[in-house]
C-alpha positions as CSV (number, residue, x, y, z in Angstrom):
1,M,-0.2,-0.5,0.0
2,P,1.5,3.0,-1.1
3,D,1.9,6.2,1.8
4,K,1.4,9.4,1.7
5,D,4.6,10.0,-0.6
6,G,4.0,7.1,-2.9
7,R,6.3,4.7,-2.1
8,D,4.8,1.4,-0.9
9,N,5.7,-0.3,2.1
10,G,5.2,-3.8,0.7
11,P,2.2,-6.0,1.9
12,D,-0.2,-5.3,4.8
13,N,0.0,-6.8,8.3
14,G,-2.3,-9.3,7.2
15,E,0.2,-11.1,5.0
16,E,3.0,-13.6,5.6
17,K,6.6,-12.6,7.2
18,R,9.4,-13.8,5.5
19,R,11.6,-16.5,8.5
20,F,15.4,-16.0,8.4
21,I,17.2,-19.3,8.2
22,Y,19.3,-19.7,11.7
23,E,22.4,-21.8,11.1
24,K,24.5,-23.3,14.6
25,I,27.7,-24.4,13.6
26,V,29.2,-27.5,15.5
27,R,33.3,-28.1,15.8
28,P,33.6,-31.8,14.8
29,R,35.0,-33.9,17.4
30,L,38.6,-34.1,18.3
31,S,40.8,-36.9,17.8
32,K,42.6,-39.2,20.4
33,T,45.3,-37.7,19.6
34,Q,44.3,-34.1,20.1
35,I,43.0,-35.3,23.1
36,V,46.2,-36.7,24.2
37,K,48.0,-34.1,23.3
38,R,45.3,-31.5,25.2
39,L,45.6,-33.5,28.7
40,L,50.0,-33.4,28.5
41,F,49.7,-29.6,28.4
42,L,47.2,-29.1,31.5
43,G,49.3,-31.7,33.5
44,V,52.6,-29.7,32.3
45,S,50.4,-26.5,33.7
46,A,49.6,-27.6,36.4
47,V,52.8,-29.0,37.3
48,L,54.2,-25.6,36.9
49,F,51.6,-23.2,38.1
50,G,51.6,-25.5,41.5
51,A,55.9,-24.9,41.4
52,L,55.3,-21.1,40.8
53,A,53.0,-20.6,43.6
54,A,55.1,-22.4,46.0
55,V,58.0,-20.4,44.9
56,T,55.9,-17.2,46.0
57,F,54.3,-18.8,48.7
58,V,57.6,-18.9,50.4
59,V,59.9,-16.2,48.5
60,S,56.6,-13.8,50.3
61,A,56.0,-15.8,53.8
62,P,58.2,-14.1,55.6
63,L,57.4,-10.8,54.5
64,A,53.3,-10.8,55.3
65,K,54.5,-11.9,58.9
66,K,56.9,-9.1,59.0
67,Y,54.6,-6.1,57.4
68,L,51.2,-7.6,57.4
69,V,50.4,-9.9,60.3
70,E,50.2,-8.3,63.3
71,E,53.1,-10.2,66.4
72,E,52.2,-12.1,68.6
73,T,52.3,-10.4,72.3
74,E,54.6,-13.1,74.4
75,E,53.6,-14.4,76.9
76,S,56.3,-13.6,79.9
77,S,58.0,-16.0,82.0
78,T,56.0,-16.3,85.5
79,I,58.2,-15.9,88.1
80,S,59.1,-17.7,91.3
81,I,60.2,-16.6,94.4
82,P,61.5,-19.7,97.0
83,K,59.3,-18.8,100.1
84,D,61.4,-19.4,103.7
85,E,59.9,-21.2,107.0
86,P,61.3,-19.5,110.4
87,E,62.8,-22.1,112.7
88,T,60.0,-22.7,115.8
89,T,61.0,-21.2,119.5
90,T,62.0,-24.8,120.4
91,E,64.2,-26.4,117.5
92,A,66.0,-22.9,117.6
93,A,67.0,-23.8,121.2
94,T,68.0,-27.3,120.5
95,T,69.6,-26.1,117.9
96,E,71.6,-24.0,119.8
97,A,72.2,-25.8,122.8
98,S,73.1,-28.8,120.0
99,T,75.1,-26.7,118.4
100,E,76.8,-25.7,121.8
101,A,77.4,-29.2,123.0
102,E,79.0,-29.6,120.3
103,T,81.2,-26.8,119.2
104,D,82.4,-26.2,122.7
105,P,86.1,-28.6,122.4
106,I,86.5,-26.3,118.6
107,E,85.6,-23.0,119.9
108,E,88.4,-23.1,123.1
109,V,90.7,-24.2,120.6
110,V,90.2,-21.3,118.1
111,R,89.5,-19.1,120.8
112,D,93.3,-19.9,122.5
113,E,94.1,-19.7,118.7
114,V,93.2,-16.6,118.7
115,E,94.6,-14.8,121.6
116,R,97.6,-16.6,120.7
117,Y,97.5,-15.1,117.1
118,Q,99.3,-11.4,116.5
119,F,97.1,-9.9,114.3
120,S,98.4,-7.6,111.8
121,L,98.0,-4.7,109.3
122,D,98.0,-6.8,106.7
123,D,95.5,-9.2,107.8
124,L,92.9,-6.0,108.4
125,V,93.5,-5.2,104.8
126,K,92.2,-8.8,104.0
127,M,89.9,-8.5,105.6
128,Y,88.6,-5.5,104.2
129,D,89.2,-6.0,100.8
130,G,87.2,-9.6,101.2
131,L,84.6,-7.4,101.8
132,N,85.1,-4.9,99.0
133,Q,85.2,-7.5,96.6
134,V,81.9,-8.6,97.5
135,F,80.1,-5.1,97.6
136,Q,81.6,-4.5,94.3
137,E,80.0,-7.9,92.9
138,V,76.6,-6.2,94.2
139,D,77.2,-3.4,93.1
140,Q,76.5,-5.1,89.5
141,G,72.8,-5.5,90.8
142,I,72.0,-1.5,91.6
143,V,71.2,0.1,88.7
144,T,69.7,3.8,88.8
145,V,65.8,4.5,88.4
146,Q,65.0,7.8,87.2
147,A,61.2,8.8,88.0
148,V,60.6,11.8,84.9
149,K,57.7,14.2,86.5
150,T,56.0,17.1,84.5
151,Q,55.3,20.2,86.5
152,M,54.9,24.1,86.2
153,D,56.9,26.7,86.6
154,W,55.6,29.7,87.3
155,F,54.4,31.2,84.6
156,D,52.6,27.4,83.5
157,N,54.9,26.5,81.4
158,P,55.6,22.6,81.8
159,V,59.0,21.2,83.4
160,E,60.1,17.8,83.1
161,M,61.6,17.0,86.8
162,A,63.9,13.7,87.3
163,S,64.2,11.8,90.6
164,L,67.0,9.7,90.8
165,Y,66.3,6.2,93.2
166,S,68.3,2.8,93.7
167,G,67.2,-0.2,92.4
168,A,68.0,-4.1,92.9
169,V,68.0,-6.8,90.1
170,I,66.1,-9.4,92.0
171,T,65.2,-11.9,89.4
172,A,65.1,-12.6,85.3
173,T,63.5,-14.4,82.9
174,E,64.9,-14.5,79.2
175,E,61.9,-11.7,78.7
176,E,62.9,-9.1,81.2
177,Y,64.9,-8.2,84.3
178,L,63.0,-7.3,87.5
179,I,64.3,-4.6,89.8
180,L,63.2,-3.7,93.4
181,V,62.5,-0.1,94.3
182,P,61.4,2.0,97.3
183,G,57.7,2.9,96.3
184,G,58.4,6.9,95.9
185,A,60.1,5.9,92.6
186,V,56.8,4.9,90.3
187,Q,54.1,7.1,92.4
188,E,53.3,9.7,90.2
189,A,56.2,8.4,88.1
190,E,55.3,9.3,83.8
191,A,58.0,7.0,82.7
192,L,60.9,5.8,84.6
193,E,65.1,5.0,82.6
194,V,67.2,2.9,84.3
195,T,70.9,3.4,83.8
196,L,72.4,0.1,84.2
197,P,75.7,0.4,86.0
198,G,77.7,-0.5,82.6
199,G,76.4,3.0,82.0
200,G,73.6,1.6,79.0
201,L,69.7,3.7,79.1
202,V,67.1,1.0,79.3
203,A,63.2,1.7,79.0
204,G,61.6,1.0,83.0
205,Q,57.8,0.0,83.0
206,L,56.3,-0.9,85.9
207,K,55.3,-3.8,87.1
208,G,53.5,-3.7,90.8
209,I,53.5,-1.4,94.2
210,D,52.9,-2.0,96.9
211,Q,51.2,0.7,98.8
212,I,51.7,-0.7,102.7
213,A,55.0,-1.9,102.5
214,Q,56.3,1.0,99.7
215,L,57.6,-1.3,97.7
216,A,57.3,-1.9,94.1
217,V,58.9,-4.1,90.9
218,I,59.8,-2.0,87.9
219,S,60.5,-4.3,84.7
220,I,63.5,-4.0,81.7
221,R,62.9,-5.4,78.7
222,A,65.3,-8.0,77.7
223,D,65.6,-7.1,74.2
224,E,66.4,-3.6,74.4
225,M,70.2,-4.9,75.7
226,D,73.2,-5.8,73.8
227,E,75.3,-8.9,75.2
228,A,77.7,-6.5,76.9
229,M,74.7,-4.7,78.7
230,K,73.8,-7.4,80.1
231,G,77.2,-9.2,80.7
232,Q,77.6,-6.6,83.4
233,L,74.9,-6.8,84.7
234,K,73.9,-8.9,88.0
235,V,70.8,-10.8,89.3
236,L,71.4,-10.2,92.6
237,E,70.3,-13.6,95.1
238,L,67.2,-12.8,98.0
239,G,69.2,-15.1,101.3
240,N,66.6,-16.1,104.6
241,S,66.5,-13.2,107.1
242,Y,65.1,-15.8,109.4
243,T,69.0,-16.9,109.9
244,V,70.4,-13.3,110.5
245,R,71.3,-13.1,114.0
246,Q,71.9,-10.1,115.9
247,G,75.8,-9.3,116.3
248,E,76.8,-10.4,112.8
249,M,78.2,-8.3,109.6
250,V,76.2,-6.7,107.5
251,F,76.3,-3.7,104.5
252,T,73.8,-1.9,102.9
253,A,74.1,-0.7,99.5
254,G,72.0,1.3,96.9
255,S,72.0,4.6,98.5
256,P,73.0,4.8,101.8
257,A,75.2,8.1,101.3
258,G,72.4,9.4,99.6
259,M,73.8,8.4,96.5
260,V,73.2,5.6,94.0
261,H,76.4,3.1,94.3
262,S,77.1,4.5,97.9
263,M,77.5,1.7,100.8
264,S,78.0,1.6,104.3
265,R,78.8,-1.4,106.9
266,G,78.2,-2.6,110.2
267,C,76.4,-4.9,111.9
268,I,73.0,-6.6,113.2
269,S,72.8,-4.2,117.3
270,Y,69.2,-6.0,117.3
271,V,66.7,-8.4,115.9
272,A,63.3,-7.7,116.6
273,K,61.0,-10.7,115.7
274,N,57.1,-11.2,114.7
275,V,56.3,-7.4,115.1
276,P,52.9,-7.2,114.3
277,V,52.3,-5.3,110.5
278,I,48.9,-5.2,109.0
279,D,48.0,-9.1,107.2
280,G,50.7,-10.5,109.6
281,T,54.2,-10.5,111.5
282,S,57.5,-9.4,110.2
283,R,61.2,-8.6,111.7
284,L,62.9,-5.8,112.5
285,F,66.7,-5.1,111.8
286,Y,68.8,-3.0,113.3
287,T,71.5,-1.6,113.1
288,D,74.6,0.9,112.6
289,A,75.1,0.9,109.0
290,K,73.9,3.4,106.7
291,G,70.6,3.5,105.4
292,D,68.3,6.2,103.2
293,A,65.1,4.9,102.6
294,S,64.1,7.2,100.6
295,Q,66.3,7.0,97.5
296,G,66.5,3.3,98.1
297,T,69.0,0.9,100.0
298,F,68.8,-2.8,100.3
299,L,70.8,-4.7,102.8
300,F,73.6,-7.6,101.8
301,N,75.1,-10.2,104.2
302,I,78.6,-11.2,103.7
303,K,78.0,-13.8,101.0
304,G,76.0,-10.5,98.9
305,Q,72.5,-11.6,99.7
306,V,70.3,-9.7,99.9
307,I,68.4,-9.2,103.8
308,G,65.9,-6.4,104.0
309,W,65.5,-2.9,102.5
310,V,65.6,0.1,105.1
311,T,62.4,1.4,105.9
312,D,61.1,4.5,108.3
313,A,57.8,3.3,109.0
314,Y,59.4,2.3,112.4
315,T,61.7,5.0,113.3
316,T,61.6,7.3,116.1
317,E,63.0,10.6,117.1
318,N,65.0,9.4,119.9
319,S,66.6,6.6,117.4
320,H,70.3,6.5,116.3
321,M,69.6,3.2,114.0
322,T,68.9,2.2,110.3
323,V,65.7,0.3,110.8
324,V,65.1,-2.7,107.8
325,Q,62.4,-4.5,107.2
326,A,63.8,-8.1,106.6
327,I,63.7,-9.5,103.0
328,S,61.4,-13.3,103.8
329,D,58.8,-12.2,105.1
330,H,57.8,-10.5,102.4
331,K,58.9,-12.9,99.4
332,G,55.5,-13.8,98.6
333,I,54.4,-9.9,97.9
334,L,57.5,-9.7,95.4
335,E,56.6,-13.3,93.8
336,D,53.1,-11.6,93.4
337,L,55.1,-8.3,92.1
338,S,56.7,-9.3,90.0
339,N,54.3,-11.3,87.8
340,G,52.1,-8.0,87.7
341,L,49.7,-9.3,90.5
342,S,48.4,-7.2,93.2
343,A,49.2,-8.8,96.8
344,P,46.4,-9.3,97.9
345,F,45.2,-7.5,101.1
346,L,42.7,-8.3,104.3
347,G,43.4,-5.4,106.4
348,I,43.8,-6.6,109.9
349,I,46.5,-6.5,112.7
350,G,46.6,-9.3,115.1
351,L,48.2,-10.7,117.6
352,E,48.5,-15.2,117.9
353,V,46.4,-16.3,121.2
354,T,49.1,-17.9,123.4
355,E,48.8,-22.0,125.1
356,A,48.7,-19.4,128.0
357,E,45.6,-17.9,127.0
358,R,43.8,-20.6,125.3
359,Q,44.1,-22.1,129.0
360,E,41.7,-19.2,130.2
361,G,38.8,-19.9,127.7
362,L,40.5,-18.5,124.1
363,P,40.0,-19.8,121.0
364,L,43.2,-20.9,119.1
365,G,43.7,-18.4,116.0
366,I,44.5,-14.9,115.1
367,Y,43.2,-12.1,117.3
368,V,42.4,-9.2,116.1
369,N,44.1,-6.1,117.4
370,N,43.0,-4.0,115.0
371,A,40.4,-4.3,111.8
372,L,41.7,-1.7,109.3
373,T,39.1,1.2,108.8
374,D,37.5,0.9,104.4
375,G,39.6,-2.7,104.6
376,P,38.1,-5.9,103.1
377,A,38.0,-7.7,107.1
378,Y,36.5,-4.5,107.9
379,N,33.8,-3.8,105.4
380,A,32.8,-7.7,105.6
381,G,32.5,-7.0,109.5
382,I,34.9,-8.3,110.9
383,Q,35.6,-6.5,114.2
384,N,38.0,-6.1,116.7
385,G,38.3,-8.5,119.8
386,D,38.0,-11.5,117.1
387,I,39.4,-14.5,117.0
388,I,40.0,-15.5,113.1
389,T,40.6,-19.6,113.1
390,R,39.8,-20.1,109.5
391,M,40.0,-19.0,105.8
392,G,39.0,-20.9,103.6
393,E,39.2,-24.4,104.1
394,D,42.8,-23.7,106.0
395,Q,42.9,-23.8,109.6
396,I,44.3,-20.4,110.9
397,V,46.3,-20.7,114.4
398,T,49.3,-18.7,114.3
399,M,50.1,-15.7,112.0
400,K,52.3,-17.7,109.5
401,D,49.3,-19.8,108.6
402,L,47.6,-16.1,107.7
403,Q,49.8,-15.4,105.5
404,N,50.2,-18.7,103.7
405,S,46.7,-18.6,103.4
406,L,46.5,-14.9,102.2
407,D,49.2,-15.4,99.9
408,K,47.3,-18.3,98.0
409,L,44.5,-15.7,97.0
410,A,44.4,-13.1,94.4
411,A,42.1,-9.6,95.2
412,G,39.5,-9.7,94.4
413,E,38.9,-13.3,94.8
414,T,36.1,-14.1,98.3
415,V,36.8,-16.6,100.9
416,I,35.2,-17.5,103.9
417,V,36.5,-16.1,107.1
418,E,35.3,-18.3,110.5
419,V,35.3,-15.8,113.4
420,Q,35.5,-16.1,116.8
421,R,33.5,-13.3,118.2
422,Y,33.1,-13.4,122.6
423,G,28.9,-12.1,123.8
424,Q,27.0,-13.5,126.7
425,E,30.6,-14.8,128.7
426,V,30.8,-17.7,125.7
427,Y,32.4,-17.3,121.9
428,T,30.1,-17.8,118.8
429,P,31.9,-19.0,116.0
430,I,30.8,-16.4,113.1
431,E,31.3,-16.7,109.4
432,Y,31.1,-13.3,106.9
433,E,32.8,-13.5,103.2
434,V,35.4,-11.2,102.6
435,T,36.3,-9.7,98.9
436,V,39.9,-9.4,99.4
437,G,41.6,-6.3,98.4
438,A,44.6,-5.3,96.7
439,R,47.6,-3.9,98.9
């Protein structure tokens, strides 16, 4: 039908439309030879790609581990500090009597020889040379701890202030060295720097602090020290302070003269045993060797073992002696601090019920002379005058029992404490659930 322009557009819609021919091209089948060739090609390609992948993995794995994978945090080795057991009065008396009986003839011979021997100046020099040699070895375990704090000057400008303290290296692992310092060295310190005996400077980190005993343990990383620095550093041995006797020769090291790496000689003038302290008892040594508690001073026997540290907590105005806290009573606390743990805290000052008091009707246990205000025991309901007889599964008879039982616990842990409370002319057992605090 022609359109308006006169052109013919073909048949009308009703007419049959033409169909196109669709063809599908089919590939010819592969021959057996071609199939074998392709299989061989695929096999060789697989081997080549596998080898290439293996080589790529071997080369790139170390780089990927170094730059892409986060380093796993190394777990520090657990520090274990062996505890010392104090001798009982009966054992001490028996030992002294036995020793005296066995050594009387020997002592007489020695005394006679000493009386006949003519001491010379050379003998005195040799004796002091020997002591000086021990001190030189000990001094390799003394480090200078610099506590950096920021203060404001008159014009409100921040100024860095540094205070120097003595520290004693008390133990070490493959990862770190642990250093005992006075509590004041870490309080409010924004940074800690440790100068080693050879002059090397290493950053220090706080591991733990005991606010009651005013002790702290800091660490320095072993991987930040070269072999020369490690070789110049000595780990000091912790001695048994229960064996220290009156008249024994000792020396102090650290800062007895107010300067790090100073020392002073003396002897034990007096040993105060079973001094009541918070959550236990302790021995105190009185010596004429000088000491500075605030900067850090440590007491050593002539073997070079640490047997205590100088404290101001028990110094009186009329006392001209240096007072030393015994190390053996605090080894459990030092172990906790060295492992980054808070030392457990009960918060009582107590006395052991004696056998004589037991005969008068008091139960055996620890008489609570003072439950510290806001301490864990006080907050649980334990009062002055109560007698602690059990803690958890442990029966409590002596202060050592209390200390050993407390050492098993951790800050934040709850424990059932049984006390005997006097009322209506009779003692009645009462149990309290105590949440252990941190010293």
